[in-house]
C-alpha positions in Angstrom: 27.3 30.0 -17.6 25.1 32.4 -19.7 22.7 29.5 -20.7 22.6 28.6 -16.9 20.9 32.1 -16.0 18.5 32.1 -19.2 17.5 28.2 -17.4 17.0 30.5 -14.1 14.9 33.5 -15.3 12.6 31.1 -17.6 12.2 28.8 -14.7 11.0 31.8 -12.4 9.0 33.3 -15.1 7.0 30.6 -15.9 6.5 30.0 -11.1 5.6 33.7 -11.3 3.4 33.5 -14.2 1.4 29.8 -12.6 1.1 32.0 -9.3 -0.7 35.1 -10.9 -3.2 32.4 -13.2 -3.8 31.1 -10.0 -4.5 33.6 -7.9 -6.9 34.9 -10.9 -8.7 32.1 -11.1 -9.3 32.2 -7.0 -10.1 35.8 -7.4 -13.1 35.1 -10.1 -14.4 31.7 -8.1 -14.4 34.6 -5.3 -16.4 37.1 -6.9 -19.1 34.6 -8.5 -19.9 32.8 -5.1 -20.1 36.5 -3.5 -23.0 37.2 -6.7 -24.4 34.4 -6.5 -25.1 34.5 -2.9 -26.6 38.6 -3.1 -29.2 37.0 -5.3 
C-alpha cells in the first residue's frame, strides 16, 4: 500500500508544479503587456 501513497504524492506534486508554472507564465505575459502599454 506504500507505493499507492507515493503515486498519489507524485501526481499531486506534478499537478501543483503544472499549476504554478502556468500561473508564472500568465504573470510574465501580464507584466510584458503592461510594459508594452506604458511605452
